[in-house]
N, C-alpha and C positions, 0 to 999 in steps of 0.2 A: 648602791648607785653605780659604782665603778663597774661592777659585774654586768649590770644592765646595759651600760653604755658600750661594753665590749661585745655583748651578745647582739646588739642592734645591727652592726655591720655584717655579722655572720648571717643573721636572719634575712637581711636585705639581699645578701649574696645568694642565699639559698632560694629566695623568691625569684630572683633574676634567672637562676639556673633552671628552676621549674618552668618559668615562662619561656625560656629559650628551648627547652626540651618540648614543651607543649606546641610551640610554633613550628619546630622542625619535624614533628611527628604527625601533624595534621595538615593535609593538603588544603582543605577548605579554608583554614585560617590563613595560610600563606597566600592563597588566591584572593581572599577578602582583603588582606593587607595590601597586596599589589594593586587591587582595584581602587581602593581608597587613595593610596598614594598617587596612582596614575591619574585619577580624577583631579586631585589637587594640583599636580604638576601641569596637567592640561589646561586648567584655568589660568595658571600663571603664564603659560606660553601662548594663550589665545590672543587674538587680535584685539579683543576688548580690553585686556589688561594693559596693553601698550608697553610691555617691558622690553620686547625685542621686535624687530621688524618682521613682517610676514614671511619674507624669503628665508631669513635665518631660521624662523620657527619651523618652516616646512622641512628644511634640511635636518634640524634637530629631531623632528617628528619621524623622519625616515630612519634615523639611527636608533631612536627609541623603539620603533616597531620591529627592528631587525630580529630580536629574540623571538617575537611572536611569529614572524615569517618563517624563521628556521623551524620553530615548533610545528607549524602547520605543514611545512615541506616534509618534515620527518614522518608525520602522520600520513600525508598524502602518498609518500613513497611506498608504504606498506599497506595502504588501504585496500587495493584490489586483492592481493593475496590473502589479506585478513578476512575480508568479506567472503571471498570464495571458499576458503578453507573452513570458516565458521559455519556457513550454511550447509556445505557438504557434510561436515562432521556432525552437525546438529540433526540433519535428516537421517544419516546412517545410524545415529544413536537414539532416534525417536521411537523405535520399536516397529510395531506392525503397521500395515497400510491403514488400518482403522484408526490408529493413534495419529498418523500423519494427517488423515482427513479431518480428524477432530481438531487438531491444532490449526490447520488451514482455514476451516470453516469458522472457528471461533475468532481467529485473528481478523479475517475479512469482515465478519459481522461487527467486531469492535471498531475497526477502522472506519467503516461506512457510518456507523451510528455516531461515533464521536466527531467525525469530520462534518457530518450533516448538522449535528448539534452546534458545533463551533460556528459554521456559516450562519446558522439561524441566530445565534447570539450576536454575531457581528451586525447582521441586518437589523435586529431589534434595537440595539444600542444606537446605531447610526440614524435610524428613523426617530428614535426618542430624543437623543441629544442634539442631532442635526449639527455636527461640527462645521459643515461647510457653509452654512447660512451666514451671510454678512462678511465673508472673506474674499469676495470677488475682487475687490480693490487690492487686497493684500497679495493675491495670486498674481495680479498684473504687475504690481510693484516689485515682486521678487523674481519674476520670470527671467530677468536678465542677469541677476546677480546671486541667486541662491545656488550654492555649490552642491555637488553630490557628496557621497561619503568619501570619495577619493579627492575631494578638494577642487575638482574641476567641473565645469558645466558639461554634463554628458549629453550626447545625442539620444533622443528617445528611440528605443528599438522599434523596428518595423513590426507590425502585427504579423504573427505567423500565418502562413497560407492555410486556407481551410482544407482539412483532410477528412475524407469520409470515414465512417466507423469501421468498415472492413479493412481499409488501409491502415488505420490506427492499430487494429488487432494484429495484422501481419507484421507491422514495423516493430512490434514489441519483441519479436524474435530476433536475436543477434545473428544475422546472416554472416557477418564478418567479426567474430569474437576478438580477433587481434586489433582491428580498428576500434572496436568499442573500448577495449582496455586502454589503448593509446589516447583516445579522446576523453577518457574518464567518465564514460557513460555508465553510471552505477546501476541504473535500471537494467541495462543489457547484461551487466555482470551478474546481477541478482537472478535474472531469468536463466542465464546459462548455468549458474550454480544450482538452481532449483532442478533443472533438467538432469544435470549430472548426478546430484544427490539422490534424486528419486530413482534414476537408473542404477545407481550403486546398490540400492536396496533390493533390486531384482536380479543381481548377479550373485553367483555362488560365493559364499564367504571366503573360501580359499583364494579365489581369484581377486576378490576385492580387497583383501587384507593388505597387500603391498601399497596399493593406492591410498587406502585410508591411513596407513602409517605415514605416507608422504604428506597427506593433508594435516595430520596431527603435528608432524615436525614443522611444517610451514606455519601453522598457527602458533606454535610455541616460539619460533624464531621471530615472527611478526610481533607477538606480544612482548618479547624481550626488547625489541627496538622501541616499542611504545613506552616501555618502562624507562628507558633512557630519556626519551623525549619528555616524560613527565617531570624530570628535574628542571626543565626550562619553563614549566607552566606558570609559576608565580611571576617570573620575569616577562614572559609573554603577555600575561594579563596586564601587568604594569605598563608596558610599552604600548600595547594596542589601545588601552583605555586612555592613556595620555594623548596619543595621536588623534583619537576620535573626538575627545572633548576640545582639544586645541583647534581642530578644523571646524567644528560646529559652532562652539560658543553658545551662550545663553540667548542671544538675540533671536536666532532661528527657532529655538525651542519655545520661547515666550510667544512669538508671533503665531504659532500654530499649535498652541498648547491644547486647544479643544480637540483637534484631530488626534494628537498624541495621547491625550488623556482617554479618549474614547477607545482607542486600540488597547491601551494598557488595562483599562477597566474590563474589557472583554477578555483579555488574556488572563486576568486575575480570576474572573468567573470560571473560565475553562479550567484553570489550575485547580480551583476549588472543586469543580465537578470531578476531575481526575482523582483527587484525594478522597472524595466521597465514595467513588466507585471502589477504590482500593480498600476503604474501611468497611463498606457494606458487603462486598463480595469476596474479599481476600482477608478480612479481619486484620488489616495492617493500619495502625493508628497513624495520623499525620506526623506525630512526633517521631515515631520510628522510621517512617518513610524519609523525612527530612534528615534524620541522623545518618541514614545509610546512603542517601543520594545528594546530600548538601553540596559537597565538593564537586560532584559531577555536574550539578545544575549550574554552579558558579562558573565552572570551566566552559560549559556550553554557552552561557551568557557572554563570556569574554571572547570566545572564538567564533561565534555565530555559525557553527557547523555541527549538525548532528552526527555526521560521518566522522569528523575529527575526534569526537569524544566517545565514539562507539566502543572502543576497548574499555574505557572507564565505565561506561554504561553497563557492559556485561559484568564487570566486577561488582557494581552496585546491585545488579539483579541477583547475583550470587549471595550477596549479603542479606538480601530480602528473602532468601530461602528458595530461589528459583534453581532447579537442576541445571547443571552445566549444559546438557544437550539442548534443553529448551531455551536457555539464555542465548546460546550460540546461534540458534535458529531465528528466534523472534526478534532480537535486538537489531541484527542487520536488516531484516525485512522492514521493521518499523522505521529505522533510520532512512530507508529509501522511500517508503510508501505512506507512513503515518505522519501526515502534515496538517493536522487539525488547526494548529496555531496559525499556519500560513493561510488556510482557508478563511479563518476569522479575520485576519488582517486584510485580505483581499476584498472581503465583503464590505468592510468599513471603507476601504479605499475607493471602491467603485461608487458607493453611494455618496461619499465625500466629493468625488469629482462631479457627480450629477448635481449635488447641491450647489457647488461652485458655479455651475453653468445654469442654475435655475431650472433644472429638469426634474420632474417628479415621476419616477418610474411607476408603472402600474403593478398591481399584485402579480399578474402573469409574468411580467418582465423580471420582477424580483425572484419569482420561483425559478425562472430560467437561469438567472445569475447564480442562485444557490446550487442548482444542479451542475452547471458548468464548472463552478469553483470546486465542488466536491470531486468531480471527475478529474479536473486538471491538477488538483493538489495531490491526488493519489498517483497519477500517472506521469507527472512532470519529472524529467531528469534533473538531477541535482547539479546543474551548471549555473554559473552566475548570469543574472539578467533574465532568467526564465520567468520568474515571478512578475517582473515588470512587463515582460512581453505579453504575459497572460492578461494583465490589467489593461494594456493597450488594446488587445484583441477584443476583450469583452466590452470595453468602453466604446470602441469603434462600432461594434455590432449593435449596440444600443443607441447609437447616434450621440454619444456624450463627447464633447470636446476634450482633448487630452492636454490642453495648455497648462492645466493645474497640476499635471504630473510632476512638474519641477518641484512643487512643494513636497510631494511624497518622496521624491528622490533625496531631498535635503535631509530627511530624518530617517531614511530607510535603514541605515546601519544600526541606529539605536533600537528601532522596533524589530529588526532582524535578530538582534541579540536576545530580546525578550521572548519572541515567539520561538526561537530555537530552544530555549530553556523549557518552554511549555511542551514543545514537541518531544523532547527527551523524556519529560515526565510521562507523556503518553506512552512512549516505548516501554518504560519501566512498569507502568500500570498494566499494560498488555501482557508483559512477562509474568507478573505475579498472578494475573487471572488465569494464565495457562500453566502454572507450575504444577498443578495436580495431574496434568497429562503425562509428565515425565516419569521416569522409572523410579526416581528418588522420592521419598515421602515428603510432602509439603510440611513446613513448620508452621504451627499455629502461633498467633501472636495476640 
């Protein structure tokens, strides 16, 4: 008995040591723990809990979110050189022009097909569940006091001016690359990188070698800074989650649970579609996919930015057997253009606003909405407020009042977190579908 009693503390100590090693060696576990703790702390600091006054809670929230803001700032600092060097290096290593065309055509087909499917899923769910019916009174009652994700009542963005198709095509080209970099226009950076990368493949290897060596060094340096930033990831998730829950509270969520539930159901169906595509066409089981990308998706959920987690997405793609040159090319392009989750969210939001106003769109109008959202989701720059501006523009063109937009703004941060995770899943699925194009052999699973 005495020996058993002496062994018990040793066994407990060993179990604690194993748990500590397990937690410190798995990013997804740290991120999950930070998310749960941040959610609990956010509830305690929320106005509904009444433990501290709102002004003090807001100050505390700013301090809690500081690690998250530092994390995002570090990623943003190297985002442009990382995207540029990744795409140029990926194009230079993709092989012949035939292989480049194969990658491009398959990627475009995948993005168009999945984005269209996502918009149709959103339309079907919104028409079936009709989350806006019966909420007209709620929208009027909350129009004066529903906060945005920043805790303040925002001004609705003005609808963007109508631009002709030829002008849109011309404006894609970055006529002033320096200004595009300063403004953080990722679409312009991607286009510039594509042009430079394709041009490099047409230059004599001896002349292109120094430039490609510079790109490789730039990519390595950027990835090293990202590795430093990842040490802050669990603390960033903890602070950002606490601030989000503290500002929103459960009252807002309960009042519009139908709208939130419709979007979440649609995103869940889109996620299932992605996993099904990966299983059928790439022979990657959902279990293996989640094991390789779990921490990546949790981080995307917490940061609400596909671009911020792009380096981690590249690493996840490598774990799924994607060649480095294909991952470095497809993931940056996907992070900029593959926004199927956003298209689904916008489709639900547009019909939600129509239902709030008692407007029943015709099938033709719904078809126009789907086409518009697919095009805008692919071509929209990754700047804050663009998604809301697109919603305002489409709603205005359909004659739908935008007073109910305040409800959408109230929970936009939460839904943005969810759709970002789905968008990142789409980037990974696109990578594994294209892995056979690379020079390295694909691994079967």
